[in-house]
TORBA-711460 format. One record per residue (C-alpha): residue number from 1; residue in one letter; x, y, z. Coordinates in pm, 1 decimal, always signed. Each point is the difference from the previous one (the first is absolute). Layout:
! residues N
{resi=NUM | resn=A | X=X | Y=Y | Z=Z};
...
! end
This chain:
! residues 164
{resi=1 | resn=M | X=+16136.9 | Y=+8791.6 | Z=+9315.5};
{resi=2 | resn=N | X=+42.7 | Y=+373.5 | Z=+36.5};
{resi=3 | resn=K | X=+330.0 | Y=+149.8 | Z=-103.0};
{resi=4 | resn=F | X=+110.6 | Y=+348.1 | Z=+88.7};
{resi=5 | resn=F | X=+284.2 | Y=+177.8 | Z=-174.0};
{resi=6 | resn=Q | X=+107.5 | Y=+332.0 | Z=+139.2};
{resi=7 | resn=S | X=+314.7 | Y=+189.8 | Z=-68.1};
{resi=8 | resn=D | X=+158.4 | Y=+196.7 | Z=+280.0};
{resi=9 | resn=Y | X=+280.5 | Y=+118.4 | Z=-224.9};
{resi=10 | resn=I | X=+21.6 | Y=+169.4 | Z=-336.1};
{resi=11 | resn=I | X=-47.8 | Y=-235.8 | Z=-294.9};
{resi=12 | resn=H | X=+102.1 | Y=+177.6 | Z=-319.4};
{resi=13 | resn=G | X=-165.5 | Y=-86.0 | Z=-333.1};
{resi=14 | resn=D | X=+275.8 | Y=-241.6 | Z=-108.7};
{resi=15 | resn=K | X=+13.4 | Y=-169.7 | Z=+336.6};
{resi=16 | resn=I | X=-375.2 | Y=-57.8 | Z=+4.9};
{resi=17 | resn=S | X=+12.1 | Y=-158.3 | Z=-342.8};
{resi=18 | resn=K | X=+284.0 | Y=-236.8 | Z=+76.0};
{resi=19 | resn=D | X=-86.2 | Y=-112.1 | Z=+349.7};
{resi=20 | resn=L | X=-356.1 | Y=+43.1 | Z=+111.5};
{resi=21 | resn=C | X=-172.5 | Y=-41.4 | Z=-336.4};
{resi=22 | resn=S | X=+183.3 | Y=-317.8 | Z=-92.5};
{resi=23 | resn=G | X=-115.1 | Y=-159.2 | Z=+325.2};
{resi=24 | resn=L | X=-350.9 | Y=+139.6 | Z=-17.3};
{resi=25 | resn=A | X=-47.1 | Y=-135.6 | Z=-353.0};
{resi=26 | resn=K | X=+42.4 | Y=-352.2 | Z=+139.7};
{resi=27 | resn=C | X=-285.0 | Y=+42.3 | Z=+249.7};
{resi=28 | resn=T | X=-265.6 | Y=-135.1 | Z=-235.3};
{resi=29 | resn=N | X=-217.9 | Y=-134.2 | Z=+283.2};
{resi=30 | resn=L | X=-0.3 | Y=+324.3 | Z=+197.4};
{resi=31 | resn=L | X=-352.5 | Y=+104.0 | Z=+106.7};
{resi=32 | resn=N | X=+68.9 | Y=+307.7 | Z=+215.7};
{resi=33 | resn=L | X=+277.5 | Y=+254.2 | Z=-30.2};
{resi=34 | resn=N | X=+78.0 | Y=+320.1 | Z=+187.8};
{resi=35 | resn=L | X=+297.4 | Y=+167.0 | Z=-166.3};
{resi=36 | resn=D | X=+130.0 | Y=+335.6 | Z=+124.4};
{resi=37 | resn=L | X=+256.6 | Y=+149.7 | Z=-236.7};
{resi=38 | resn=S | X=-67.5 | Y=+364.8 | Z=+74.7};
{resi=39 | resn=Q | X=+280.7 | Y=+255.3 | Z=-19.5};
{resi=40 | resn=N | X=+241.2 | Y=-230.4 | Z=-182.9};
{resi=41 | resn=Q | X=+79.8 | Y=+202.7 | Z=-311.9};
{resi=42 | resn=I | X=-180.5 | Y=-257.5 | Z=-215.8};
{resi=43 | resn=D | X=-17.2 | Y=+119.4 | Z=-358.0};
{resi=44 | resn=E | X=-159.3 | Y=-121.5 | Z=-323.8};
{resi=45 | resn=N | X=+233.5 | Y=-300.0 | Z=-23.2};
{resi=46 | resn=G | X=-66.3 | Y=-108.0 | Z=+355.6};
{resi=47 | resn=A | X=-376.2 | Y=+34.7 | Z=-47.9};
{resi=48 | resn=S | X=+22.6 | Y=-201.3 | Z=-321.7};
{resi=49 | resn=R | X=+188.0 | Y=-281.2 | Z=+171.3};
{resi=50 | resn=L | X=-243.3 | Y=+4.2 | Z=+290.2};
{resi=51 | resn=G | X=-293.3 | Y=-21.7 | Z=-242.4};
{resi=52 | resn=S | X=+160.9 | Y=-297.1 | Z=-174.6};
{resi=53 | resn=A | X=+58.9 | Y=-173.4 | Z=+331.6};
{resi=54 | resn=L | X=-357.1 | Y=+56.8 | Z=+117.6};
{resi=55 | resn=A | X=-132.0 | Y=-135.3 | Z=-331.3};
{resi=56 | resn=N | X=+132.7 | Y=-341.4 | Z=+106.6};
{resi=57 | resn=C | X=-201.4 | Y=+11.7 | Z=+324.0};
{resi=58 | resn=I | X=-307.6 | Y=-129.6 | Z=-180.2};
{resi=59 | resn=N | X=-172.1 | Y=-120.0 | Z=+318.5};
{resi=60 | resn=L | X=+36.6 | Y=+331.8 | Z=+180.4};
{resi=61 | resn=Q | X=-331.9 | Y=+109.9 | Z=+156.0};
{resi=62 | resn=N | X=+96.2 | Y=+278.3 | Z=+241.9};
{resi=63 | resn=L | X=+271.5 | Y=+254.8 | Z=-67.0};
{resi=64 | resn=I | X=+111.8 | Y=+307.0 | Z=+189.5};
{resi=65 | resn=L | X=+271.2 | Y=+175.3 | Z=-198.3};
{resi=66 | resn=N | X=+164.9 | Y=+315.2 | Z=+133.7};
{resi=67 | resn=L | X=+203.3 | Y=+174.8 | Z=-268.5};
{resi=68 | resn=G | X=-42.8 | Y=+348.3 | Z=+142.5};
{resi=69 | resn=N | X=+265.8 | Y=+268.3 | Z=-42.4};
{resi=70 | resn=N | X=+210.7 | Y=-170.4 | Z=-264.7};
{resi=71 | resn=Q | X=+93.0 | Y=+112.0 | Z=-351.4};
{resi=72 | resn=I | X=-263.8 | Y=-188.6 | Z=-196.9};
{resi=73 | resn=E | X=-124.6 | Y=+176.5 | Z=-310.0};
{resi=74 | resn=Q | X=-262.5 | Y=-78.6 | Z=-263.1};
{resi=75 | resn=N | X=+170.4 | Y=-302.6 | Z=-157.3};
{resi=76 | resn=G | X=+78.2 | Y=-149.8 | Z=+338.7};
{resi=77 | resn=A | X=-366.9 | Y=+20.8 | Z=+99.1};
{resi=78 | resn=S | X=-97.7 | Y=-157.0 | Z=-332.3};
{resi=79 | resn=Y | X=+248.6 | Y=-286.6 | Z=+40.7};
{resi=80 | resn=L | X=-112.5 | Y=-64.0 | Z=+354.3};
{resi=81 | resn=G | X=-363.2 | Y=+2.4 | Z=-112.3};
{resi=82 | resn=S | X=+75.7 | Y=-250.1 | Z=-276.7};
{resi=83 | resn=G | X=+141.3 | Y=-237.1 | Z=+258.4};
{resi=84 | resn=L | X=-295.7 | Y=+42.9 | Z=+233.1};
{resi=85 | resn=A | X=-238.8 | Y=-66.0 | Z=-290.5};
{resi=86 | resn=K | X=+131.7 | Y=-357.2 | Z=-6.0};
{resi=87 | resn=C | X=-98.6 | Y=-49.2 | Z=+365.5};
{resi=88 | resn=T | X=-346.8 | Y=-112.8 | Z=-101.7};
{resi=89 | resn=N | X=-86.0 | Y=-134.0 | Z=+346.7};
{resi=90 | resn=L | X=+64.0 | Y=+334.9 | Z=+166.3};
{resi=91 | resn=S | X=-305.2 | Y=+100.0 | Z=+204.6};
{resi=92 | resn=N | X=+136.3 | Y=+252.8 | Z=+248.9};
{resi=93 | resn=L | X=+260.8 | Y=+255.8 | Z=-107.7};
{resi=94 | resn=T | X=+153.1 | Y=+300.3 | Z=+172.7};
{resi=95 | resn=I | X=+266.7 | Y=+203.9 | Z=-179.5};
{resi=96 | resn=F | X=+174.5 | Y=+299.4 | Z=+153.5};
{resi=97 | resn=F | X=+141.3 | Y=+191.3 | Z=-296.6};
{resi=98 | resn=G | X=+11.5 | Y=+345.2 | Z=+159.7};
{resi=99 | resn=G | X=+297.7 | Y=+223.7 | Z=-63.6};
{resi=100 | resn=N | X=+106.2 | Y=-143.3 | Z=-335.3};
{resi=101 | resn=K | X=-38.3 | Y=+147.7 | Z=-348.5};
{resi=102 | resn=I | X=-237.7 | Y=-232.4 | Z=-184.0};
{resi=103 | resn=G | X=-190.5 | Y=+284.6 | Z=-163.4};
{resi=104 | resn=V | X=-320.3 | Y=-9.1 | Z=-205.0};
{resi=105 | resn=N | X=+90.3 | Y=-297.0 | Z=-219.7};
{resi=106 | resn=G | X=+143.1 | Y=-206.8 | Z=+283.0};
{resi=107 | resn=A | X=-325.7 | Y=+29.6 | Z=+195.6};
{resi=108 | resn=S | X=-206.5 | Y=-90.5 | Z=-305.2};
{resi=109 | resn=D | X=+225.5 | Y=-294.0 | Z=-88.8};
{resi=110 | resn=L | X=-12.4 | Y=-129.3 | Z=+355.8};
{resi=111 | resn=G | X=-380.1 | Y=+12.2 | Z=-8.4};
{resi=112 | resn=L | X=-12.5 | Y=-183.3 | Z=-333.3};
{resi=113 | resn=A | X=+224.3 | Y=-272.9 | Z=+136.1};
{resi=114 | resn=L | X=-202.5 | Y=-40.1 | Z=+320.0};
{resi=115 | resn=A | X=-315.8 | Y=-41.5 | Z=-208.0};
{resi=116 | resn=N | X=+143.6 | Y=-343.3 | Z=-93.5};
{resi=117 | resn=C | X=-15.9 | Y=-107.7 | Z=+363.4};
{resi=118 | resn=T | X=-354.4 | Y=-129.1 | Z=-34.8};
{resi=119 | resn=K | X=-24.0 | Y=-136.1 | Z=+357.4};
{resi=120 | resn=L | X=+103.1 | Y=+331.7 | Z=+155.4};
{resi=121 | resn=Y | X=-264.9 | Y=+110.0 | Z=+250.1};
{resi=122 | resn=K | X=+197.1 | Y=+229.4 | Z=+231.1};
{resi=123 | resn=L | X=+243.9 | Y=+262.5 | Z=-126.8};
{resi=124 | resn=A | X=+181.6 | Y=+281.5 | Z=+176.6};
{resi=125 | resn=L | X=+230.9 | Y=+225.9 | Z=-200.2};
{resi=126 | resn=D | X=+211.3 | Y=+283.2 | Z=+135.4};
{resi=127 | resn=L | X=+105.3 | Y=+203.4 | Z=-303.0};
{resi=128 | resn=G | X=+62.5 | Y=+325.3 | Z=+183.2};
{resi=129 | resn=G | X=+272.2 | Y=+231.1 | Z=-120.8};
{resi=130 | resn=N | X=+25.7 | Y=-160.3 | Z=-344.2};
{resi=131 | resn=E | X=-131.6 | Y=+287.2 | Z=-210.5};
{resi=132 | resn=I | X=-270.9 | Y=-208.4 | Z=-164.2};
{resi=133 | resn=Y | X=-246.4 | Y=+289.8 | Z=-24.1};
{resi=134 | resn=E | X=-349.5 | Y=-24.9 | Z=-148.3};
{resi=135 | resn=N | X=+95.2 | Y=-204.5 | Z=-306.8};
{resi=136 | resn=G | X=+177.3 | Y=-262.0 | Z=+207.1};
{resi=137 | resn=I | X=-288.9 | Y=-23.6 | Z=+243.0};
{resi=138 | resn=S | X=-243.3 | Y=-31.0 | Z=-290.2};
{resi=139 | resn=G | X=+206.9 | Y=-274.0 | Z=-167.0};
{resi=140 | resn=L | X=+38.1 | Y=-187.5 | Z=+326.9};
{resi=141 | resn=A | X=-372.2 | Y=+21.7 | Z=+77.4};
{resi=142 | resn=S | X=-98.9 | Y=-111.5 | Z=-350.8};
{resi=143 | resn=A | X=+225.9 | Y=-303.1 | Z=+23.4};
{resi=144 | resn=L | X=-111.5 | Y=-94.6 | Z=+351.5};
{resi=145 | resn=A | X=-361.5 | Y=+12.1 | Z=-116.9};
{resi=146 | resn=N | X=+79.7 | Y=-330.9 | Z=-174.3};
{resi=147 | resn=C | X=+74.4 | Y=-170.3 | Z=+332.6};
{resi=148 | resn=S | X=-341.6 | Y=-161.2 | Z=+29.5};
{resi=149 | resn=N | X=+62.5 | Y=-163.6 | Z=+340.2};
{resi=150 | resn=L | X=+145.1 | Y=+309.9 | Z=+162.6};
{resi=151 | resn=S | X=-212.1 | Y=+78.9 | Z=+304.1};
{resi=152 | resn=N | X=+240.0 | Y=+197.7 | Z=+218.4};
{resi=153 | resn=L | X=+213.7 | Y=+279.8 | Z=-145.8};
{resi=154 | resn=T | X=+218.9 | Y=+249.5 | Z=+183.7};
{resi=155 | resn=L | X=+197.8 | Y=+261.0 | Z=-195.2};
{resi=156 | resn=Y | X=+245.2 | Y=+257.0 | Z=+130.7};
{resi=157 | resn=I | X=+75.1 | Y=+250.0 | Z=-276.2};
{resi=158 | resn=R | X=+149.4 | Y=+312.8 | Z=+155.2};
{resi=159 | resn=Q | X=+213.4 | Y=+202.8 | Z=-233.4};
{resi=160 | resn=K | X=+336.4 | Y=+162.3 | Z=+55.0};
{resi=161 | resn=F | X=-15.5 | Y=+366.7 | Z=+80.8};
{resi=162 | resn=Q | X=+215.6 | Y=+208.4 | Z=-227.7};
{resi=163 | resn=N | X=+110.4 | Y=+357.1 | Z=+48.7};
{resi=164 | resn=K | X=-32.3 | Y=+189.5 | Z=-325.3};
! end
């Protein structure tokens, strides 16, 4: 059964943790999930709770997760990655992370976590506007090199333009 969660209203970090994540954590038999939480002011706490909820979805195979244009920083990306690492049946993953602030370490940590998804064969990551720079790209690439079944990879890594 496919389930589709989409928010057409703002879900703040606390609201996402109390409502959506508590329900999502109970979906242990979920195989496919398309979750659009873009532009919802989700912060580190919200990302942590989302990661914990997704960790319970142990049968999840296909995930599209749109977290674009929120307030997720390095620790939030790490917490989310830790949750996804427990989705060991995940084979197809798309994450829109553009317009957050995960930085160098967040990108590296996310890559390290995804390396635990041993069945992952298709991955698309939008990390644009996260100021991950060369070190973050290097850390991400090094970690993803451990994804032995990965056969299809799409990365979007545009940087923010800053006026100096």
